[in-house]
N, C-alpha and C positions, 0 to 999 in steps of 0.2 A: 439487225444485231439484237440478240436476246438481252434482257436487262432485268434487274431487280432494284426496286426503289424502296428506300427506308424513309418513312416520314411520320409526322405527328408524334415525335418523341416527347414524353412528358415524365416528370418526376414529382410525386406527391409524397412528402415525408419519406417513407422507406420503400415506396413502390415505383417501379419503372414500367412504362408501357409504350409501345409504338406499333405502327402498322407496317405490313410488308406487302408490296404489290409487285407482280412479275408480269413479263410479257407472256403471251399465250403459250409459247413453247415450253415454258417452265412452270405453268400453273399446276401440273400434276405432282410437282415435288413439294408443294406447300398446301397446308390446310387453310381454312378460313379464319383461324384464330389470330388475334393480335398477339404479338410477343409480350410476355409479362415476366417480370422478376421482382421478388421482394427480398429485402435484406433486414437485418436487425439493427441497422443504424440509419439515421436520416441521410438521404442523398439529395435533399432539396437544393443544396448549394453547390452540387457538383456540376461543372460545365457541361453543356450539351454535347460537346465533342468527345467527352469521356463517357457520357451516358450512351452514346452510340456504339461503344465498343462491344458490349455483350451481344447485341443482335448481329453486328457485323461478323463477330467471331463464329456465329452459327451459319450464316447464309453465304459467306464468301467461298467456302469450299464447294458448296453446291453450284455457285456461279462458275467457279473454275472448272468444274467437271463438264460444264456446258459451253465454255468459251464466252460467258456472259459478263457484262459490265454491271457494277453496283453503283447506285447513286444515293447520296446522303447530303443533307444540308451542311452539317458541320462535323469535323472529326479531329481528334487529337493528332497533331503532326507526328509525334513519336510513334503512335500506333499505326498510322498510315504507312510509315517506313517499315515497321515491323511486318505488316501484312505483305509487303513486297518480298521480304526475306522468307517468310513462311511459305508464300506461294511458290517461290523458286525451289524450296526444299521439297514440297509436296509434288510439284510437277516433275522434279527429277526422280522422285520415288515411284510415281505412277504414270505410265504412258497414257492412260485414258484421260488424265486431266489436261485441259487445254489452256487454262489461265484466263485472265480477264483484267480489267482495270477498274480501280475505285475512283469515282469522280465525286468531289465535294465542293460545294459553293465556298466553304471557308475551311481552312485548317488553322488550328489554334495551338498555342504553346502556353498553357496556363502556368501559374505559379502556386502550387499547393503549399499548404502550411508545412513547415519542416517537421519530419517525424523520424523515428528510429525503430518502428515496429516491424516485425516480420510475420509472415503468415505461412501456413502449411495446409495444403489440401489433405484432409485426414478422414480415414474410415476406421482405423484401428486394425487394419490388416498388416501383413508382414512388411510391406514396402513402406507404408506411411509411418508405421511404428518405428522402423529402423531410421527413417528420416527424422522423426522426433528425437530419438536417442542421439543422433549425430548433431542436432541443433538445439538440444535442450537448454544449453546455456543462454540462448536467446529468448527463452520462454515464448515460442511462437504462438500466435493465435491459431487455434485449430479450426479449420474451415470445412464444413460439411455441406454438400450440395444435394438438393432434391430436384430430380428432373431427368436423371439418366437411369441408373439401375433401380432407383426408387422413383416411381413416376408421380406426377401430381394427382393422379386419380385417387378417389376416396378409398378404393380398395387397398391402397398402399399407406393409408394413414397410420396404421399400427406399426408398420415397418419404420416409417419416419419417426414416430414417437419413440420407438425402441432405440433407433440410432441416436437421436438427440439425447436421450437419457444416458446412454452409454458414453457418448463423447463428452457430455457435460460432467459426468462422474470422473472420467479420466482427467479432464482439464482441472477439475477441483482438486483431485489428488496430486496433481503435478504442477500446480501453481500457474496454469495457463488460462487465457481467455478463450472464448469460443466465438464463432461467427457462423450463422446458419443462413443459407441461400436457397430460395425456392424459385423454380422457373419452369415454364412450359416449353423450354427450348427444343425438346424433341417432338412434342405434339404439334408444334408449329410446322415442323418438317414432316412430310409424308414418308415416314421411314419404310413402310412396306414398298412404296414405289421406288425409293432410293435403292433398296435391296434388289428389287426386280431388275433395275438397270445396271447396278454396279457390283452385285454380289459375285459375279463371275470373275471380277478383277481383284477381289480382296479376300483375305483369309477369314475375317470375322464379319461383324456388322459394319454399316456405314460409319457410325460414330466411333466405334472402337478402332477401326482401321484407318479412318481418314480424319475425323473431326474433333476427337475429344481433348487433345492437348491444347490446341488453340481455343476450343469451345469452352472448356472448364476454366482455364486461366482468364480468358476474356470476360467470362461471366462475373468474375470477381472485381473487375476494374472500378466501378463506382464505389463499392465498399472499401477497396484498398485506398482509393483517393481520399475518401471521407475520413478514414482512420489514420492517414499518414503512413501507410505501409510501404516501406522502401524495397523490401525483398519478399518475393512470393515463391515458395518451393512446391514442386510437384514431384512425388517420388517416382523413380524409374520403375517400369515393369520389367524391361529387359536389361541387358548389360553389355559392356564392351565386348566385341567379338561376335555378337548376334546381330546380323544385318537383316532384320525382318521389316517388312512393310507394315507400319503401325502408326496410329495417329498421335502418339506421344513419344517423341525421341529427342535427343539433344539438338539435332539439327532443325527441330521445330520449336520446342519449348524454350530453348535458350534465346531464340529470336523474339519471343513475345515480350512486349514492353509497352509502357505508356508513360506519360509525364509523371515522374516521381516514383515509379515502380519498375524494377527489373525482375524477370522470372527466371527460375533456375530448375533444371532437370537434375534431380538429386540422386546420388548413390549409384550412378551408372557404372562406376568402376568396381562394383561388388556384384557377384552373382546372388541369386536368391538364397542359396545356402549360406553364403557369407553374410548376408543380411541377417539371417537367423542367428549366425554366430555373434553378430553385434548385439542383437537382442538378448541372447543367452548370457553374454558377459554382463550386460546391464541388469538382467534378472539376478544373477548371482551376487553382484556387488551392491545393487541399490533397490531393486523392486521385485522381491521374490514372489509376489502374488500377481504379477502382471498376467493379464489374459488377452489373447488376440481374438479378432473377429474376422473371419475370412469366408464364411459360408456363402455358397451360391443360393441357398434356399431360405435362410433365416437371417434376421437382424437382431434377434433377442438371444443370441447364443449360436453355437455351431451344431449342426445336425449330426456331424460325425460320419455321414454316409455319402456325401457328394464327393466328386473328384478333388475339389480344392481342399475340403476338410481332410481327406485321406493324405493328400500330398503334403499339407502343412504339418500334420501329425507325424508323418515319417521324417520330415525335415527337422522337426523339434527333437525327435529321438537322435538324429544324427548330430545335432548340436548339444547332445547330452542333457536334454531336458525331458521331463515326463509330460506327455501331452495332456493327461487329465488335470494336471496342476495348472494348465494355462489355457483351458477352455475346450479341450477336445476329448470326447469319450472314446479313447482308443486303447486297445489291448492287443496281445499277440494274435488272438483269434481273428482280428480284423485283417491281417495280412492275406488270409485266404480269400476273403470276400473282395478285397481290393484287387487282387490278381484276377479273380474271375470276372469282375466288372471291366477291367482293362482289356482282357482277352475277348470278351463278348462285344466290345464297342458300346457299352451302355451310355457313355457320355460323348457329346460332340467335342472333339479335341482339335485344336489347331497347332500350328507350328510353334507357338509360344509354349504350350504345354509340353510339346515334344522336347524343347530345350530345357524346360524345368525338370522333367524326369531324367534327362541326360545329366543334368547338374547333380541331381540326387544320386544317380548311378556312379558318377565319378567319386563323390564323397563316400558312398557305400564301399567302394573298392579299397578305400583307405581306412575303413572302420571295422573293428571286430564286432560281429553281431552279438547281441546280449541274450539271445534265446534261439532255440532250434527253428521256431517259426520265422523269426527275422532272418536267419541264415538262409532258409529255403526261399524266402521272397527275394532276398538280395541276389542269390544265385540265379533265380529266374530272370530278374531284371538285368543282370549282367549279360545274359545271352539273348534277350528278346530284341526283335527288330522294331525300334520305336517308330519308324516310318510306317510300318504296317498298322500299328495301333492308331496312328493319326488317320491314315487313309481309310480305315474301316469305320471311321466315326463321322461319315458325311451326313448332312441334313437329310431328312426324309424325302423320298421321291416326290411326295405330294407338294412339299414346299418348293422344290426346284421347278416343278411344273407350274406352280402358282406364279413364281417369279417370271418365267418365260411368258405366261399368258398376260401378265400385267405389262410387261415390256412392250408387247405388240398390240395392246389395246388402244384404240383411239381415245383421245382425252375426253371427248364427249360421252363415250360409252363408260369409261372409267369413272367419271364424275357421277353417273347415274347409279352405279353399283358401289359407290364409295362406302356407305354404311357397312356393307359386308366386309370390305377390306379392313375397316376399323375394328370390327369384331375379331378378325383373324390376326390383328396386329401383334398381339402378345406372343402368339405362336411363331411368328415370323422373325421377331427381333432376336438376333444373336448378339449378345453383348458379353464382354468379359471385363472384369476389373480385378486387378491383383494388388490394389493399393492397400 
């Protein structure tokens, strides 16, 4: 039976570290790095069973994909039950997941200090900003994570600094605290190899399609325990009526919990355009200078040229806001460029983007265009086959051949050429975040 072993868990002040060992059949899915996470609060007094949650949240989906068991010395009993519920949801969603069992020498039920703080995973995008607006009376701690779309690599230092500065500024302006979490959770996993094996089953990358709901929430557990955080919100990407296979959904996130903290998948009852309506009402009534940050390419502003920038700018117009006033250099002339890029398949689009453009189309049908250029674009959007736009945006053939080759490469050979895989890793990772 394949297995993954978590051991040597240690917490020194604000830093968590542990090692991951796996049986030979699973070695290709892990690198040689120990798992590390740092917080901006001391976790020295957090019980080991809670300290185990961040790494378990990352490795358990990999175990379930291979029918493997996971072993750990100590685990929080509430989280152990949560893992059973999350596993059931993911296995129901994906046929390729086989499941597995968590074995712990000890399960604990600690008694944290009473608290009434709430937290919100926050990037400043449409979804997380809508969740802030919905829960602003709670003054939630705004939590930002480095390790997924912003990697721990030195090349991403500027992006992380820009995100920290922007979130800190937002928090200061709105009377909130911040929490910054840094982890190597994805460089511990061999993401190219996970893609090589499972990309054929999922719409996006491994983490976006399978792991990020449990992974990001679980990463916050020691910090939430130390701060007395009773509620933790993660903004919904999709909405009720969209049944997509995705790593963050109500039937996953609402199950995640540990002693003292319940997690919530927020605003699932609102479409993306309706979330922009919530933000627009807030802008008009309370915060006229609010800026959003959704760019796929930048963290220090919006490029105005990627698919998500265009999509957000059009959505802002449909909510009767001017995009340039809220972070997007958009004008009527951009409608032509947007249409051309969609028709040419310039971006790799998935089913989630298809639903978001369908949402925009429905709102556009109810909205009077404000210019001839907008009318022309909306008329084109009304008649275009969105499925064709998605199907014409497949990953490059070289990437698909790369995945097939990795899937069929013996582990000994793969290990010998691993540095080359690492070099190509950035090109192979397909991740989406709409928060």
